[in-house]
All heavy atoms as a GROMACS GRO file, in nm:
protein
  611
    1MET      N    1   5.668  10.771  10.107
    1MET     CA    2   5.699  10.653  10.184
    1MET      C    3   5.778  10.550  10.100
    1MET      O    4   5.747  10.534   9.982
    1MET     CB    5   5.569  10.592  10.221
    1MET     CG    6   5.540  10.538  10.350
    1MET     SD    7   5.514  10.566  10.506
    1MET     CE    8   5.592  10.564  10.628
    2ASN      N    9   5.869  10.486  10.155
    2ASN     CA   10   5.942  10.382  10.088
    2ASN      C   11   5.868  10.250  10.089
    2ASN      O   12   5.801  10.219  10.178
    2ASN     CB   13   6.084  10.359  10.156
    2ASN     CG   14   6.173  10.484  10.136
    2ASN    OD1   15   6.153  10.555  10.039
    2ASN    ND2   16   6.270  10.497  10.222
    3GLY      N   17   5.886  10.171   9.980
    3GLY     CA   18   5.822  10.045   9.976
    3GLY      C   19   5.894   9.941  10.058
    3GLY      O   20   6.001   9.973  10.115
    4PRO      N   21   5.848   9.818  10.062
    4PRO     CA   22   5.922   9.712  10.139
    4PRO      C   23   6.055   9.683  10.078
    4PRO      O   24   6.072   9.691   9.952
    4PRO     CB   25   5.823   9.595  10.133
    4PRO     CG   26   5.739   9.622  10.009
    4PRO     CD   27   5.727   9.770  10.000
    5LEU      N   28   6.150   9.649  10.164
    5LEU     CA   29   6.282   9.615  10.122
    5LEU      C   30   6.284   9.477  10.057
    5LEU      O   31   6.221   9.387  10.115
    5LEU     CB   32   6.382   9.626  10.239
    5LEU     CG   33   6.410   9.761  10.298
    5LEU    CD1   34   6.499   9.755  10.415
    5LEU    CD2   35   6.464   9.850  10.192
    6LYS      N   36   6.353   9.458   9.948
    6LYS     CA   37   6.370   9.331   9.892
    6LYS      C   38   6.482   9.256   9.954
    6LYS      O   39   6.581   9.315   9.984
    6LYS     CB   40   6.392   9.343   9.738
    6LYS     CG   41   6.276   9.387   9.660
    6LYS     CD   42   6.322   9.391   9.511
    6LYS     CE   43   6.209   9.367   9.419
    6LYS     NZ   44   6.257   9.371   9.274
    7GLN      N   45   6.466   9.122   9.966
    7GLN     CA   46   6.578   9.043  10.013
    7GLN      C   47   6.674   9.029   9.898
    7GLN      O   48   6.634   8.997   9.781
    7GLN     CB   49   6.522   8.906  10.052
    7GLN     CG   50   6.461   8.903  10.190
    7GLN     CD   51   6.561   8.917  10.304
    7GLN    OE1   52   6.608   9.032  10.324
    7GLN    NE2   53   6.602   8.809  10.366
    8PRO      N   54   6.803   9.044   9.928
    8PRO     CA   55   6.906   9.014   9.822
    8PRO      C   56   6.903   8.866   9.786
    8PRO      O   57   6.880   8.781   9.866
    8PRO     CB   58   7.035   9.059   9.886
    8PRO     CG   59   7.010   9.068  10.032
    8PRO     CD   60   6.862   9.084  10.051
    9THR      N   61   6.929   8.850   9.657
    9THR     CA   62   6.937   8.705   9.609
    9THR      C   63   7.078   8.666   9.581
    9THR      O   64   7.168   8.748   9.573
    9THR     CB   65   6.856   8.690   9.483
    9THR    OG1   66   6.922   8.759   9.380
    9THR    CG2   67   6.711   8.737   9.496
   10TRP      N   68   7.097   8.535   9.575
   10TRP     CA   69   7.234   8.481   9.547
   10TRP      C   70   7.268   8.496   9.403
   10TRP      O   71   7.380   8.481   9.361
   10TRP     CB   72   7.232   8.333   9.587
   10TRP     CG   73   7.136   8.252   9.512
   10TRP    CD1   74   7.009   8.226   9.545
   10TRP    CD2   75   7.158   8.186   9.381
   10TRP    NE1   76   6.941   8.150   9.447
   10TRP    CE2   77   7.032   8.124   9.346
   10TRP    CE3   78   7.262   8.174   9.297
   10TRP    CZ2   79   7.016   8.058   9.229
   10TRP    CZ3   80   7.246   8.105   9.179
   10TRP    CH2   81   7.127   8.047   9.149
   11ARG      N   82   7.168   8.526   9.314
   11ARG     CA   83   7.190   8.537   9.173
   11ARG      C   84   7.288   8.652   9.133
   11ARG      O   85   7.370   8.633   9.040
   11ARG     CB   86   7.062   8.560   9.095
   11ARG     CG   87   6.974   8.433   9.095
   11ARG     CD   88   6.855   8.450   9.000
   11ARG     NE   89   6.781   8.572   9.014
   11ARG     CZ   90   6.674   8.586   9.087
   11ARG    NH1   91   6.621   8.481   9.152
   11ARG    NH2   92   6.610   8.703   9.091
   12LYS      N   93   7.280   8.762   9.201
   12LYS     CA   94   7.372   8.874   9.167
   12LYS      C   95   7.519   8.841   9.194
   12LYS      O   96   7.601   8.854   9.103
   12LYS     CB   97   7.327   9.000   9.233
   12LYS     CG   98   7.204   9.052   9.177
   12LYS     CD   99   7.163   9.188   9.215
   12LYS     CE  100   7.040   9.230   9.158
   12LYS     NZ  101   7.003   9.367   9.175
   13PRO      N  102   7.556   8.792   9.311
   13PRO     CA  103   7.699   8.750   9.324
   13PRO      C  104   7.740   8.639   9.233
   13PRO      O  105   7.851   8.638   9.177
   13PRO     CB  106   7.705   8.707   9.475
   13PRO     CG  107   7.591   8.763   9.538
   13PRO     CD  108   7.485   8.785   9.439
   14ALA      N  109   7.649   8.546   9.212
   14ALA     CA  110   7.680   8.436   9.123
   14ALA      C  111   7.697   8.482   8.978
   14ALA      O  112   7.788   8.441   8.906
   14ALA     CB  113   7.570   8.329   9.131
   15GLY      N  114   7.612   8.575   8.942
   15GLY     CA  115   7.622   8.630   8.808
   15GLY      C  116   7.748   8.717   8.785
   15GLY      O  117   7.810   8.709   8.678
   16MET      N  118   7.792   8.788   8.893
   16MET     CA  119   7.913   8.867   8.880
   16MET      C  120   8.038   8.768   8.863
   16MET      O  121   8.120   8.796   8.790
   16MET     CB  122   7.932   8.945   9.005
   16MET     CG  123   7.822   9.056   9.028
   16MET     SD  124   7.846   9.203   8.939
   16MET     CE  125   7.967   9.278   9.035
   17LEU      N  126   8.033   8.665   8.944
   17LEU     CA  127   8.140   8.565   8.924
   17LEU      C  128   8.140   8.497   8.789
   17LEU      O  129   8.245   8.471   8.726
   17LEU     CB  130   8.134   8.459   9.031
   17LEU     CG  131   8.167   8.503   9.172
   17LEU    CD1  132   8.134   8.394   9.275
   17LEU    CD2  133   8.309   8.551   9.186
   18ALA      N  134   8.019   8.471   8.732
   18ALA     CA  135   8.006   8.418   8.601
   18ALA      C  136   8.064   8.512   8.494
   18ALA      O  137   8.125   8.471   8.399
   18ALA     CB  138   7.866   8.378   8.572
   19ILE      N  139   8.030   8.637   8.513
   19ILE     CA  140   8.084   8.739   8.415
   19ILE      C  141   8.236   8.743   8.418
   19ILE      O  142   8.300   8.737   8.316
   19ILE     CB  143   8.024   8.879   8.450
   19ILE    CG1  144   7.877   8.882   8.415
   19ILE    CG2  145   8.105   8.989   8.377
   19ILE    CD1  146   7.802   9.008   8.464
   20LEU      N  147   8.293   8.745   8.539
   20LEU     CA  148   8.439   8.743   8.549
   20LEU      C  149   8.498   8.616   8.493
   20LEU      O  150   8.604   8.620   8.419
   20LEU     CB  151   8.479   8.761   8.692
   20LEU     CG  152   8.453   8.895   8.757
   20LEU    CD1  153   8.484   8.891   8.911
   20LEU    CD2  154   8.530   9.008   8.688
   21LEU      N  155   8.435   8.504   8.510
   21LEU     CA  156   8.482   8.377   8.457
   21LEU      C  157   8.469   8.375   8.300
   21LEU      O  158   8.563   8.329   8.234
   21LEU     CB  159   8.396   8.260   8.518
   21LEU     CG  160   8.439   8.118   8.473
   21LEU    CD1  161   8.583   8.096   8.522
   21LEU    CD2  162   8.343   8.015   8.524
   22ILE      N  163   8.364   8.428   8.244
   22ILE     CA  164   8.347   8.439   8.102
   22ILE      C  165   8.459   8.520   8.047
   22ILE      O  166   8.524   8.488   7.940
   22ILE     CB  167   8.209   8.494   8.060
   22ILE    CG1  168   8.103   8.389   8.099
   22ILE    CG2  169   8.207   8.538   7.917
   22ILE    CD1  170   7.964   8.441   8.085
   23ILE      N  171   8.486   8.636   8.106
   23ILE     CA  172   8.590   8.728   8.060
   23ILE      C  173   8.726   8.656   8.066
   23ILE      O  174   8.809   8.664   7.969
   23ILE     CB  175   8.594   8.860   8.127
   23ILE    CG1  176   8.464   8.939   8.102
   23ILE    CG2  177   8.713   8.942   8.099
   23ILE    CD1  178   8.441   9.057   8.186
   24LEU      N  179   8.755   8.585   8.174
   24LEU     CA  180   8.882   8.521   8.195
   24LEU      C  181   8.901   8.409   8.088
   24LEU      O  182   9.003   8.399   8.028
   24LEU     CB  183   8.894   8.466   8.334
   24LEU     CG  184   9.018   8.380   8.364
   24LEU    CD1  185   9.140   8.474   8.363
   24LEU    CD2  186   9.005   8.305   8.499
   25VAL      N  187   8.796   8.322   8.072
   25VAL     CA  188   8.810   8.211   7.972
   25VAL      C  189   8.825   8.275   7.831
   25VAL      O  190   8.911   8.223   7.756
   25VAL     CB  191   8.684   8.125   7.978
   25VAL    CG1  192   8.677   8.028   7.863
   25VAL    CG2  193   8.685   8.050   8.120
   26TRP      N  194   8.752   8.376   7.802
   26TRP     CA  195   8.759   8.435   7.666
   26TRP      C  196   8.901   8.494   7.645
   26TRP      O  197   8.961   8.474   7.534
   26TRP     CB  198   8.654   8.538   7.647
   26TRP     CG  199   8.649   8.593   7.506
   26TRP    CD1  200   8.678   8.711   7.457
   26TRP    CD2  201   8.612   8.519   7.390
   26TRP    NE1  202   8.659   8.721   7.325
   26TRP    CE2  203   8.620   8.600   7.281
   26TRP    CE3  204   8.566   8.385   7.370
   26TRP    CZ2  205   8.592   8.557   7.148
   26TRP    CZ3  206   8.537   8.343   7.239
   26TRP    CH2  207   8.548   8.435   7.130
   27ALA      N  208   8.954   8.566   7.743
   27ALA     CA  209   9.086   8.624   7.728
   27ALA      C  210   9.196   8.509   7.711
   27ALA      O  211   9.284   8.526   7.627
   27ALA     CB  212   9.116   8.706   7.852
   28VAL      N  213   9.183   8.401   7.784
   28VAL     CA  214   9.277   8.297   7.777
   28VAL      C  215   9.272   8.233   7.636
   28VAL      O  216   9.371   8.202   7.573
   28VAL     CB  217   9.256   8.188   7.884
   28VAL    CG1  218   9.333   8.064   7.851
   28VAL    CG2  219   9.296   8.246   8.021
   29LEU      N  220   9.148   8.218   7.580
   29LEU     CA  221   9.136   8.164   7.445
   29LEU      C  222   9.197   8.254   7.346
   29LEU      O  223   9.268   8.203   7.255
   29LEU     CB  224   8.986   8.142   7.414
   29LEU     CG  225   8.916   8.023   7.482
   29LEU    CD1  226   8.765   8.030   7.454
   29LEU    CD2  227   8.976   7.895   7.435
   30ILE      N  228   9.178   8.377   7.349
   30ILE     CA  229   9.234   8.471   7.254
   30ILE      C  230   9.383   8.481   7.267
   30ILE      O  231   9.453   8.477   7.167
   30ILE     CB  232   9.171   8.609   7.268
   30ILE    CG1  233   9.017   8.606   7.243
   30ILE    CG2  234   9.231   8.709   7.176
   30ILE    CD1  235   8.978   8.544   7.109
   31VAL      N  236   9.431   8.478   7.389
   31VAL     CA  237   9.574   8.488   7.408
   31VAL      C  238   9.641   8.360   7.353
   31VAL      O  239   9.753   8.362   7.295
   31VAL     CB  240   9.614   8.511   7.557
   31VAL    CG1  241   9.758   8.486   7.583
   31VAL    CG2  242   9.575   8.656   7.594
   32SER      N  243   9.575   8.241   7.378
   32SER     CA  244   9.637   8.115   7.329
   32SER      C  245   9.636   8.116   7.179
   32SER      O  246   9.719   8.042   7.117
   32SER     CB  247   9.560   7.998   7.381
   32SER     OG  248   9.427   7.995   7.334
   33ALA      N  249   9.550   8.190   7.108
   33ALA     CA  250   9.545   8.189   6.965
   33ALA      C  251   9.633   8.304   6.908
   33ALA      O  252   9.652   8.315   6.786
   33ALA     CB  253   9.404   8.204   6.916
   34SER      N  254   9.694   8.379   6.995
   34SER     CA  255   9.767   8.506   6.946
   34SER      C  256   9.890   8.468   6.858
   34SER      O  257   9.924   8.551   6.768
   34SER     CB  258   9.805   8.599   7.062
   34SER     OG  259   9.901   8.532   7.146
   35GLU      N  260   9.950   8.360   6.889
   35GLU     CA  261  10.065   8.322   6.801
   35GLU      C  262  10.019   8.299   6.657
   35GLU      O  263  10.089   8.348   6.564
   35GLU     CB  264  10.139   8.199   6.864
   35GLU     CG  265  10.264   8.160   6.790
   35GLU     CD  266  10.336   8.048   6.859
   35GLU    OE1  267  10.318   8.023   6.977
   35GLU    OE2  268  10.406   7.976   6.784
   36PHE      N  269   9.914   8.232   6.644
   36PHE     CA  270   9.856   8.202   6.504
   36PHE      C  271   9.814   8.332   6.444
   36PHE      O  272   9.843   8.367   6.329
   36PHE     CB  273   9.747   8.098   6.507
   36PHE     CG  274   9.670   8.095   6.385
   36PHE    CD1  275   9.722   8.034   6.269
   36PHE    CD2  276   9.539   8.150   6.378
   36PHE    CE1  277   9.651   8.026   6.150
   36PHE    CE2  278   9.469   8.149   6.256
   36PHE     CZ  279   9.526   8.081   6.146
   37ILE      N  280   9.735   8.410   6.519
   37ILE     CA  281   9.681   8.537   6.471
   37ILE      C  282   9.796   8.633   6.432
   37ILE      O  283   9.783   8.706   6.336
   37ILE     CB  284   9.585   8.600   6.572
   37ILE    CG1  285   9.463   8.503   6.596
   37ILE    CG2  286   9.534   8.737   6.525
   37ILE    CD1  287   9.377   8.547   6.705
   38GLY      N  288   9.896   8.634   6.508
   38GLY     CA  289  10.014   8.724   6.489
   38GLY      C  290  10.083   8.697   6.351
   38GLY      O  291  10.155   8.786   6.305
   39GLN      N  292  10.066   8.584   6.294
   39GLN     CA  293  10.127   8.552   6.167
   39GLN      C  294  10.042   8.600   6.049
   39GLN      O  295  10.094   8.600   5.936
   39GLN     CB  296  10.150   8.401   6.155
   39GLN     CG  297  10.243   8.346   6.254
   39GLN     CD  298  10.247   8.191   6.258
   39GLN    OE1  299  10.184   8.131   6.175
   39GLN    NE2  300  10.326   8.133   6.341
   40LEU      N  301   9.928   8.643   6.072
   40LEU     CA  302   9.839   8.691   5.969
   40LEU      C  303   9.868   8.836   5.931
   40LEU      O  304   9.936   8.904   6.000
   40LEU     CB  305   9.690   8.677   6.011
   40LEU     CG  306   9.642   8.532   6.051
   40LEU    CD1  307   9.501   8.538   6.106
   40LEU    CD2  308   9.652   8.442   5.935
   41HIS      N  309   9.809   8.875   5.819
   41HIS     CA  310   9.820   9.021   5.772
   41HIS      C  311   9.759   9.109   5.880
   41HIS      O  312   9.665   9.076   5.944
   41HIS     CB  313   9.752   9.036   5.644
   41HIS     CG  314   9.774   9.165   5.573
   41HIS    ND1  315   9.705   9.276   5.600
   41HIS    CD2  316   9.869   9.207   5.481
   41HIS    CE1  317   9.744   9.378   5.539
   41HIS    NE2  318   9.847   9.340   5.457
   42ILE      N  319   9.822   9.230   5.894
   42ILE     CA  320   9.786   9.322   6.002
   42ILE      C  321   9.628   9.357   5.992
   42ILE      O  322   9.569   9.377   6.095
   42ILE     CB  323   9.874   9.442   5.999
   42ILE    CG1  324   9.842   9.534   6.124
   42ILE    CG2  325   9.852   9.529   5.872
   42ILE    CD1  326   9.889   9.480   6.254
   43LEU      N  327   9.582   9.375   5.874
   43LEU     CA  328   9.437   9.413   5.856
   43LEU      C  329   9.351   9.292   5.902
   43LEU      O  330   9.239   9.315   5.968
   43LEU     CB  331   9.402   9.445   5.709
   43LEU     CG  332   9.468   9.578   5.669
   43LEU    CD1  333   9.435   9.602   5.519
   43LEU    CD2  334   9.419   9.691   5.747
   44LEU      N  335   9.386   9.172   5.869
   44LEU     CA  336   9.310   9.055   5.922
   44LEU      C  337   9.321   9.042   6.068
   44LEU      O  338   9.220   9.010   6.140
   44LEU     CB  339   9.359   8.927   5.848
   44LEU     CG  340   9.275   8.803   5.866
   44LEU    CD1  341   9.136   8.827   5.829
   44LEU    CD2  342   9.339   8.686   5.789
   45GLN      N  343   9.436   9.071   6.120
   45GLN     CA  344   9.454   9.067   6.272
   45GLN      C  345   9.356   9.168   6.338
   45GLN      O  346   9.293   9.141   6.438
   45GLN     CB  347   9.598   9.109   6.305
   45GLN     CG  348   9.697   8.998   6.282
   45GLN     CD  349   9.838   9.052   6.330
   45GLN    OE1  350   9.847   9.109   6.434
   45GLN    NE2  351   9.941   9.018   6.251
   46SER      N  352   9.353   9.288   6.281
   46SER     CA  353   9.264   9.393   6.328
   46SER      C  354   9.120   9.346   6.332
   46SER      O  355   9.047   9.369   6.430
   46SER     CB  356   9.281   9.522   6.252
   46SER     OG  357   9.412   9.566   6.251
   47VAL      N  358   9.075   9.286   6.222
   47VAL     CA  359   8.942   9.236   6.213
   47VAL      C  360   8.913   9.125   6.319
   47VAL      O  361   8.808   9.133   6.385
   47VAL     CB  362   8.905   9.186   6.069
   47VAL    CG1  363   8.774   9.119   6.067
   47VAL    CG2  364   8.911   9.302   5.972
   48ILE      N  365   9.001   9.033   6.330
   48ILE     CA  366   8.985   8.932   6.429
   48ILE      C  367   8.982   8.977   6.572
   48ILE      O  368   8.895   8.945   6.647
   48ILE     CB  369   9.108   8.820   6.409
   48ILE    CG1  370   9.088   8.745   6.277
   48ILE    CG2  371   9.102   8.726   6.529
   48ILE    CD1  372   9.210   8.658   6.248
   49TYR      N  373   9.073   9.069   6.602
   49TYR     CA  374   9.075   9.127   6.740
   49TYR      C  375   8.951   9.219   6.772
   49TYR      O  376   8.902   9.221   6.878
   49TYR     CB  377   9.206   9.202   6.773
   49TYR     CG  378   9.318   9.103   6.795
   49TYR    CD1  379   9.443   9.105   6.722
   49TYR    CD2  380   9.306   9.002   6.896
   49TYR    CE1  381   9.542   9.025   6.745
   49TYR    CE2  382   9.414   8.918   6.920
   49TYR     CZ  383   9.527   8.929   6.845
   49TYR     OH  384   9.626   8.836   6.876
   50LEU      N  385   8.904   9.280   6.661
   50LEU     CA  386   8.781   9.364   6.680
   50LEU      C  387   8.667   9.274   6.709
   50LEU      O  388   8.587   9.303   6.795
   50LEU     CB  389   8.760   9.448   6.553
   50LEU     CG  390   8.636   9.531   6.551
   50LEU    CD1  391   8.643   9.641   6.657
   50LEU    CD2  392   8.606   9.589   6.420
   51ILE      N  393   8.650   9.168   6.628
   51ILE     CA  394   8.538   9.072   6.656
   51ILE      C  395   8.554   9.005   6.787
   51ILE      O  396   8.454   8.994   6.861
   51ILE     CB  397   8.534   8.974   6.538
   51ILE    CG1  398   8.487   9.038   6.409
   51ILE    CG2  399   8.434   8.852   6.572
   51ILE    CD1  400   8.504   8.958   6.281
   52ALA      N  401   8.671   8.968   6.821
   52ALA     CA  402   8.693   8.900   6.947
   52ALA      C  403   8.668   8.990   7.066
   52ALA      O  404   8.630   8.950   7.173
   52ALA     CB  405   8.838   8.840   6.956
   53GLY      N  406   8.693   9.124   7.049
   53GLY     CA  407   8.670   9.216   7.149
   53GLY      C  408   8.525   9.250   7.171
   53GLY      O  409   8.490   9.304   7.277
   54VAL      N  410   8.437   9.219   7.077
   54VAL     CA  411   8.297   9.249   7.083
   54VAL      C  412   8.216   9.124   7.118
   54VAL      O  413   8.114   9.127   7.188
   54VAL     CB  414   8.249   9.311   6.959
   54VAL    CG1  415   8.101   9.331   6.957
   54VAL    CG2  416   8.318   9.453   6.939
   55ILE      N  417   8.253   9.005   7.068
   55ILE     CA  418   8.176   8.889   7.076
   55ILE      C  419   8.155   8.836   7.214
   55ILE      O  420   8.050   8.774   7.246
   55ILE     CB  421   8.230   8.780   6.982
   55ILE    CG1  422   8.127   8.678   6.947
   55ILE    CG2  423   8.352   8.711   7.050
   55ILE    CD1  424   8.164   8.590   6.834
   56TRP      N  425   8.239   8.868   7.304
   56TRP     CA  426   8.225   8.820   7.446
   56TRP      C  427   8.107   8.880   7.517
   56TRP      O  428   8.057   8.834   7.613
   56TRP     CB  429   8.350   8.843   7.525
   56TRP     CG  430   8.388   8.991   7.554
   56TRP    CD1  431   8.456   9.065   7.473
   56TRP    CD2  432   8.342   9.068   7.661
   56TRP    NE1  433   8.459   9.194   7.524
   56TRP    CE2  434   8.388   9.192   7.645
   56TRP    CE3  435   8.257   9.037   7.777
   56TRP    CZ2  436   8.366   9.298   7.732
   56TRP    CZ3  437   8.236   9.148   7.865
   56TRP    CH2  438   8.290   9.274   7.841
   57ILE      N  439   8.060   8.991   7.455
   57ILE     CA  440   7.937   9.053   7.517
   57ILE      C  441   7.810   8.982   7.492
   57ILE      O  442   7.715   8.996   7.575
   57ILE     CB  443   7.930   9.204   7.460
   57ILE    CG1  444   8.060   9.277   7.500
   57ILE    CG2  445   7.807   9.277   7.508
   57ILE    CD1  446   8.072   9.412   7.423
   58ALA      N  447   7.806   8.896   7.389
   58ALA     CA  448   7.683   8.825   7.356
   58ALA      C  449   7.619   8.749   7.472
   58ALA      O  450   7.497   8.755   7.494
   58ALA     CB  451   7.708   8.733   7.246
   59PRO      N  452   7.686   8.675   7.561
   59PRO     CA  453   7.620   8.606   7.666
   59PRO      C  454   7.589   8.695   7.786
   59PRO      O  455   7.520   8.653   7.880
   59PRO     CB  456   7.720   8.497   7.712
   59PRO     CG  457   7.858   8.550   7.671
   59PRO     CD  458   7.830   8.632   7.548
   60MET      N  459   7.630   8.819   7.786
   60MET     CA  460   7.606   8.907   7.900
   60MET      C  461   7.458   8.941   7.913
   60MET      O  462   7.409   8.954   8.033
   60MET     CB  463   7.692   9.034   7.885
   60MET     CG  464   7.838   9.012   7.901
   60MET     SD  465   7.884   8.931   8.047
   60MET     CE  466   8.016   8.826   7.991
   61ARG      N  467   7.383   8.969   7.810
   61ARG     CA  468   7.245   9.015   7.824
   61ARG      C  469   7.156   8.909   7.889
   61ARG      O  470   7.094   8.942   7.984
   61ARG     CB  471   7.191   9.055   7.687
   61ARG     CG  472   7.048   9.108   7.701
   61ARG     CD  473   6.999   9.163   7.568
   61ARG     NE  474   6.867   9.234   7.586
   61ARG     CZ  475   6.750   9.183   7.573
   61ARG    NH1  476   6.739   9.050   7.545
   61ARG    NH2  477   6.642   9.249   7.598
   62PRO      N  478   7.162   8.780   7.838
   62PRO     CA  479   7.085   8.681   7.914
   62PRO      C  480   7.128   8.663   8.055
   62PRO      O  481   7.047   8.642   8.149
   62PRO     CB  482   7.098   8.554   7.830
   62PRO     CG  483   7.165   8.601   7.699
   62PRO     CD  484   7.219   8.730   7.717
   63LEU      N  485   7.258   8.672   8.080
   63LEU     CA  486   7.311   8.660   8.213
   63LEU      C  487   7.262   8.771   8.300
   63LEU      O  488   7.219   8.750   8.420
   63LEU     CB  489   7.463   8.650   8.218
   63LEU     CG  490   7.530   8.625   8.343
   63LEU    CD1  491   7.489   8.494   8.406
   63LEU    CD2  492   7.685   8.625   8.326
   64MET      N  493   7.261   8.892   8.258
   64MET     CA  494   7.215   9.000   8.339
   64MET      C  495   7.063   8.996   8.363
   64MET      O  496   7.010   9.031   8.465
   64MET     CB  497   7.256   9.134   8.276
   64MET     CG  498   7.402   9.159   8.282
   64MET     SD  499   7.439   9.329   8.260
   64MET     CE  500   7.616   9.320   8.287
   65ILE      N  501   6.990   8.951   8.262
   65ILE     CA  502   6.845   8.933   8.281
   65ILE      C  503   6.822   8.823   8.384
   65ILE      O  504   6.734   8.841   8.474
   65ILE     CB  505   6.775   8.894   8.140
   65ILE    CG1  506   6.778   9.013   8.047
   65ILE    CG2  507   6.632   8.844   8.166
   65ILE    CD1  508   6.736   8.977   7.903
   66TRP      N  509   6.898   8.717   8.377
   66TRP     CA  510   6.887   8.610   8.483
   66TRP      C  511   6.917   8.670   8.622
   66TRP      O  512   6.846   8.631   8.718
   66TRP     CB  513   6.976   8.494   8.446
   66TRP     CG  514   6.985   8.393   8.558
   66TRP    CD1  515   6.886   8.300   8.582
   66TRP    CD2  516   7.083   8.372   8.652
   66TRP    NE1  517   6.928   8.221   8.694
   66TRP    CE2  518   7.046   8.265   8.738
   66TRP    CE3  519   7.208   8.445   8.684
   66TRP    CZ2  520   7.121   8.222   8.844
   66TRP    CZ3  521   7.278   8.408   8.786
   66TRP    CH2  522   7.242   8.293   8.873
   67MET      N  523   7.015   8.746   8.630
   67MET     CA  524   7.058   8.808   8.760
   67MET      C  525   6.936   8.886   8.823
   67MET      O  526   6.922   8.891   8.941
   67MET     CB  527   7.177   8.890   8.742
   67MET     CG  528   7.305   8.823   8.728
   67MET     SD  529   7.450   8.920   8.677
   67MET     CE  530   7.458   9.035   8.811
   68GLU      N  531   6.860   8.952   8.735
   68GLU     CA  532   6.749   9.034   8.782
   68GLU      C  533   6.623   8.963   8.802
   68GLU      O  534   6.548   8.990   8.895
   68GLU     CB  535   6.728   9.152   8.685
   68GLU     CG  536   6.835   9.261   8.684
   68GLU     CD  537   6.839   9.335   8.819
   68GLU    OE1  538   6.734   9.361   8.873
   68GLU    OE2  539   6.953   9.368   8.861
   69THR      N  540   6.589   8.866   8.712
   69THR     CA  541   6.458   8.803   8.712
   69THR      C  542   6.460   8.658   8.748
   69THR      O  543   6.350   8.604   8.788
   69THR     CB  544   6.393   8.816   8.570
   69THR    OG1  545   6.470   8.742   8.484
   69THR    CG2  546   6.383   8.961   8.532
   70GLY      N  547   6.568   8.589   8.734
   70GLY     CA  548   6.568   8.444   8.758
   70GLY      C  549   6.542   8.366   8.635
   70GLY      O  550   6.537   8.248   8.637
   71SER      N  551   6.518   8.432   8.519
   71SER     CA  552   6.490   8.370   8.395
   71SER      C  553   6.592   8.429   8.293
   71SER      O  554   6.632   8.542   8.297
   71SER     CB  555   6.351   8.397   8.350
   71SER     OG  556   6.332   8.354   8.220
   72PHE      N  557   6.629   8.341   8.195
   72PHE     CA  558   6.726   8.391   8.095
   72PHE      C  559   6.658   8.467   7.983
   72PHE      O  560   6.725   8.525   7.902
   72PHE     CB  561   6.806   8.271   8.038
   72PHE     CG  562   6.906   8.213   8.130
   72PHE    CD1  563   6.890   8.101   8.202
   72PHE    CD2  564   7.024   8.286   8.146
   72PHE    CE1  565   6.985   8.054   8.281
   72PHE    CE2  566   7.127   8.242   8.234
   72PHE     CZ  567   7.103   8.126   8.308
   73ARG      N  568   6.532   8.475   7.988
   73ARG     CA  569   6.455   8.543   7.883
   73ARG      C  570   6.396   8.670   7.939
   73ARG      O  571   6.350   8.670   8.055
   73ARG     CB  572   6.344   8.457   7.825
   73ARG     CG  573   6.393   8.342   7.748
   73ARG     CD  574   6.279   8.266   7.691
   73ARG     NE  575   6.340   8.143   7.629
   73ARG     CZ  576   6.276   8.066   7.552
   73ARG    NH1  577   6.150   8.090   7.518
   73ARG    NH2  578   6.333   7.956   7.502
   74ALA      N  579   6.394   8.778   7.862
   74ALA     CA  580   6.331   8.902   7.911
   74ALA      C  581   6.182   8.886   7.930
   74ALA      O  582   6.118   8.817   7.857
   74ALA     CB  583   6.362   9.013   7.808
   75PRO      N  584   6.134   8.946   8.034
   75PRO     CA  585   5.987   8.932   8.052
   75PRO      C  586   5.911   9.004   7.938
   75PRO      O  587   5.960   9.101   7.884
   75PRO     CB  588   5.962   9.008   8.187
   75PRO     CG  589   6.087   9.089   8.214
   75PRO     CD  590   6.192   9.027   8.134
   76PRO      N  591   5.790   8.958   7.903
   76PRO     CA  592   5.722   9.016   7.796
   76PRO      C  593   5.684   9.165   7.828
   76PRO      O  594   5.649   9.189   7.941
   76PRO     CB  595   5.596   8.928   7.778
   76PRO     CG  596   5.585   8.849   7.904
   76PRO     CD  597   5.725   8.844   7.965
   77THR      N  598   5.687   9.246   7.730
   77THR     CA  599   5.644   9.382   7.748
   77THR      C  600   5.501   9.400   7.719
   77THR      O  601   5.448   9.339   7.625
   77THR     CB  602   5.731   9.482   7.661
   77THR    OG1  603   5.709   9.440   7.529
   77THR    CG2  604   5.873   9.473   7.697
   78THR      N  605   5.427   9.474   7.799
   78THR     CA  606   5.285   9.494   7.776
   78THR      C  607   5.256   9.638   7.745
   78THR      O  608   5.321   9.724   7.775
   78THR     CB  609   5.204   9.449   7.894
   78THR    OG1  610   5.251   9.516   8.008
   78THR    CG2  611   5.214   9.300   7.909
   0.00000   0.00000   0.00000
């Protein structure tokens, strides 16, 4: 037997829009700095773009936890 159906919350669509907004803002910041970054040595450029390509993920975990639970912190494990 299936359990009771959960009502959908507004947090998931809001979280999806927040994720898209974070990605858009981050991309605009990196593109606006690309003229300066382009003048640097190619190895330094690679490191900067590697870090910039990974760092935007940092706010995603708390945001996804919020989308599921309504709290930015993970529930305690027992």
